[in-house]
C-alpha positions in Angstrom: 76.6 6.7 124.3 75.8 10.0 125.9 73.2 12.8 125.6 73.7 16.4 124.9 71.4 19.4 124.6 71.9 21.6 121.5 70.9 25.2 121.3 68.7 26.4 118.4 70.5 28.0 115.5 70.2 29.2 112.0 71.7 26.8 109.4 73.2 27.5 106.0 72.9 24.4 103.8 73.3 22.8 100.5 71.0 19.8 99.7 72.3 16.6 98.1 69.9 14.0 96.7 71.2 10.5 96.1 72.8 7.6 98.0 74.1 8.7 101.5 77.8 9.5 101.5 78.1 10.2 97.8 78.5 13.4 95.8 79.2 15.6 98.9 82.5 17.1 97.7 81.2 19.9 95.4 78.4 21.1 97.8 81.0 21.1 100.7 83.4 23.2 98.6 80.6 25.6 97.7 79.4 26.0 101.3 82.9 26.5 102.5 83.6 29.2 99.9 80.3 30.9 100.9 81.2 30.7 104.6 84.6 32.3 104.0 82.9 35.2 102.1 80.4 35.7 104.9 82.9 35.4 107.7 81.5 32.3 109.3 84.1 29.7 108.1 84.7 28.6 111.7 81.1 27.5 112.1 80.2 24.0 113.2 79.5 21.6 110.3 76.6 19.1 110.5 75.2 16.7 107.9 71.5 16.2 108.4 70.0 13.0 107.0 66.3 13.5 106.0 65.2 10.0 105.0 65.3 6.5 106.4 67.4 4.5 104.0 65.5 1.3 105.0 62.4 2.9 103.4 63.5 5.5 100.9 65.3 4.3 97.7 69.0 5.4 97.7 68.5 7.7 94.7 65.8 9.7 96.7 67.7 10.0 100.0 68.3 13.7 101.0 71.3 15.0 102.9 71.6 18.6 104.0 75.2 19.7 104.4 75.0 22.5 106.9 76.8 25.1 108.9 75.3 26.3 112.2 75.5 30.0 111.8 74.5 33.2 113.7 70.9 34.3 113.1 72.1 37.6 111.6 74.1 35.9 108.9 73.4 37.4 105.5 72.3 34.8 102.9 72.5 34.7 99.1 70.8 32.5 96.5 73.9 30.2 96.5 73.0 28.8 100.0 69.7 28.0 101.6 68.7 29.1 105.1 66.7 27.0 107.6 66.6 26.6 111.4 67.9 23.9 113.7 65.5 23.7 116.7 68.1 22.1 119.0 67.0 19.9 121.9 68.2 16.7 123.4 70.2 14.2 121.3 71.8 10.8 122.1 75.2 10.6 120.4 78.3 8.5 119.9 81.6 10.2 119.1 84.1 8.3 117.0 87.2 8.9 114.9 86.3 7.6 111.5 89.3 6.2 109.4 87.3 4.7 106.5 84.1 5.5 104.8 82.7 2.0 105.6 82.6 2.9 109.3 79.8 5.5 109.0 76.9 3.0 108.5 78.3 0.8 111.4 78.3 3.8 113.8 74.7 4.6 112.8 73.6 1.0 113.4 75.3 1.1 116.8 73.7 4.4 117.8 70.2 3.4 116.6 70.5 0.1 118.6 71.8 1.6 121.8 69.6 4.7 121.8 66.6 2.6 120.9 67.1 0.5 124.0 67.3 3.6 126.3 65.2 6.4 124.7 62.1 7.3 122.8 62.8 9.0 119.4 61.7 12.6 119.0 60.6 12.7 115.3 59.0 16.1 115.6 62.4 18.0 115.3 63.6 19.8 112.2 66.8 17.7 112.4 66.1 14.2 113.7 69.5 12.7 112.9 72.8 14.2 111.9 76.6 13.9 112.0 78.4 16.7 113.8 82.0 17.2 112.5 84.6 18.1 115.1 87.3 17.8 112.5 87.9 16.4 109.0 91.2 15.9 107.1 90.7 16.6 103.4 93.7 14.5 102.4 93.3 11.4 104.6 89.4 11.7 105.0 89.9 10.9 108.7 87.1 12.6 110.7 86.2 13.1 114.3 82.4 12.8 114.3 79.5 12.7 116.7 76.5 10.7 115.4 73.4 12.3 116.8 69.7 11.3 117.1 66.9 13.3 118.6 65.4 11.8 121.8 62.7 12.8 124.3 
């Protein structure tokens, strides 16, 4: 586990409500198509998890599928705009070969970070996955699992 400081950024996002990890394909396609039209297709992807699945029923969990974009990006009604306030995050980076590995990595990060840091719950994005790469055919992803710390 390491820490990294992220700079503030505008984010373009599509919200998905429902069990984490499900029904992301269509919003991802829509966001990618929008990003190509706006010339920001090479932007960094992050998936922001808004609810604690230990407390929130799965059908009510919210995921924001986001792109970190320049502040001057022009938005349309198809995509929402918000701000990522950046700051210090503890993270674990892992190549994910199977969907079942995502919850295991979150459990590992929460355990290790909880032993070393105090959470920073005041941020706009408390926990997220940062995608370094994702293969659409094999679903293999290079992902950093990130949580805000003080």
